[in-house]
C-alpha positions as a Markdown table, in Angstrom:
| # | Residue | x | y | z |
|---|---|---|---|---|
| 1 | Met | 87.8 | 83.8 | 82.9 |
| 2 | Phe | 86.9 | 80.1 | 80.6 |
| 3 | Pro | 83.9 | 78.5 | 81.1 |
| 4 | Gly | 84.5 | 75.0 | 83.2 |
| 5 | Pro | 84.6 | 73.6 | 86.8 |
| 6 | His | 86.1 | 76.7 | 89.0 |
| 7 | Gln | 86.2 | 77.3 | 92.7 |
| 8 | Ile | 85.4 | 81.0 | 94.9 |
| 9 | Asp | 87.6 | 81.3 | 97.7 |
| 10 | Val | 85.0 | 83.6 | 100.0 |
| 11 | Thr | 86.7 | 85.6 | 103.4 |
| 12 | Tyr | 84.8 | 88.3 | 106.1 |
| 13 | Glu | 87.0 | 89.9 | 107.9 |
| 14 | Gly | 89.6 | 87.8 | 107.0 |
| 15 | Leu | 88.2 | 84.5 | 107.9 |
| 16 | Pro | 86.4 | 81.6 | 105.4 |
| 17 | Ile | 83.1 | 81.8 | 105.5 |
| 18 | Pro | 81.7 | 78.1 | 106.3 |
| 19 | Gly | 81.2 | 75.7 | 102.9 |
| 20 | Ser | 84.5 | 78.0 | 101.7 |
| 21 | Pro | 85.7 | 77.2 | 98.3 |
| 22 | Phe | 82.7 | 77.1 | 96.5 |
| 23 | Asp | 82.8 | 75.3 | 94.1 |
| 24 | Val | 81.0 | 77.2 | 90.2 |
| 25 | Asp | 80.7 | 75.8 | 86.8 |
| 26 | Val | 80.8 | 79.0 | 84.4 |
| 27 | Ile | 79.3 | 79.4 | 81.1 |
| 28 | Pro | 79.3 | 82.9 | 78.7 |
| 29 | Gly | 77.3 | 85.5 | 78.4 |
| 30 | Asn | 77.3 | 88.4 | 80.7 |
| 31 | Asp | 77.3 | 91.7 | 80.8 |
| 32 | Pro | 80.4 | 93.5 | 81.5 |
| 33 | Thr | 78.8 | 97.0 | 82.0 |
| 34 | Arg | 77.8 | 95.7 | 84.9 |
| 35 | Val | 80.8 | 95.1 | 87.4 |
| 36 | Lys | 81.4 | 97.4 | 89.8 |
| 37 | Ala | 85.5 | 96.4 | 91.9 |
| 38 | Tyr | 85.6 | 99.7 | 94.4 |
| 39 | Gly | 87.1 | 99.8 | 97.4 |
| 40 | Pro | 90.9 | 101.0 | 99.7 |
| 41 | Gly | 92.3 | 98.0 | 98.2 |
| 42 | Leu | 91.7 | 99.0 | 94.6 |
| 43 | Glu | 93.2 | 103.1 | 95.5 |
| 44 | Lys | 96.0 | 102.5 | 97.4 |
| 45 | Gly | 98.0 | 99.4 | 97.6 |
| 46 | Gln | 100.9 | 98.3 | 99.8 |
| 47 | Thr | 103.6 | 95.0 | 98.5 |
| 48 | Asn | 103.3 | 91.9 | 100.6 |
| 49 | Gln | 99.5 | 92.4 | 102.3 |
| 50 | Pro | 95.8 | 91.7 | 102.4 |
| 51 | Gln | 94.3 | 94.0 | 100.0 |
| 52 | Gln | 90.2 | 94.6 | 100.8 |
| 53 | Phe | 88.2 | 95.1 | 97.9 |
| 54 | Thr | 84.5 | 94.1 | 96.7 |
| 55 | Ile | 83.7 | 93.2 | 92.6 |
| 56 | Glu | 80.2 | 93.6 | 92.7 |
| 57 | Thr | 78.3 | 91.6 | 89.4 |
| 58 | Lys | 74.4 | 92.3 | 90.5 |
| 59 | Gly | 73.1 | 92.2 | 87.1 |
| 60 | Ala | 75.7 | 91.4 | 85.0 |
| 61 | Gly | 74.4 | 88.0 | 83.6 |
| 62 | Gln | 75.9 | 85.1 | 84.3 |
| 63 | Gly | 79.2 | 83.9 | 83.3 |
| 64 | Gly | 83.2 | 84.5 | 83.9 |
| 65 | Leu | 84.8 | 87.0 | 86.3 |
| 66 | Ala | 89.0 | 87.4 | 86.0 |
| 67 | Leu | 91.3 | 90.3 | 87.2 |
| 68 | Ala | 94.8 | 91.0 | 86.9 |
| 69 | Val | 97.3 | 92.8 | 89.5 |
| 70 | Glu | 99.7 | 95.0 | 87.7 |
| 71 | Gly | 102.6 | 97.2 | 89.4 |
| 72 | Trp | 105.8 | 98.1 | 90.4 |
| 73 | Leu | 108.0 | 98.5 | 93.0 |
């Protein structure tokens, strides 16, 4: 993710929470070793279906977050 303005969509039980998407300003400076991702959507995903997982950034500091999805059919 590049520094600058971005939007974050946040949902709870499949519904957007009030105010989502949120405008955020990404700045450099982080500790990527503190970022954790876990949940059923990362353990066993299905094509064309919503997948649930959590990305925890507590203690990682300010910085960017990027996500890539790879797989095969």
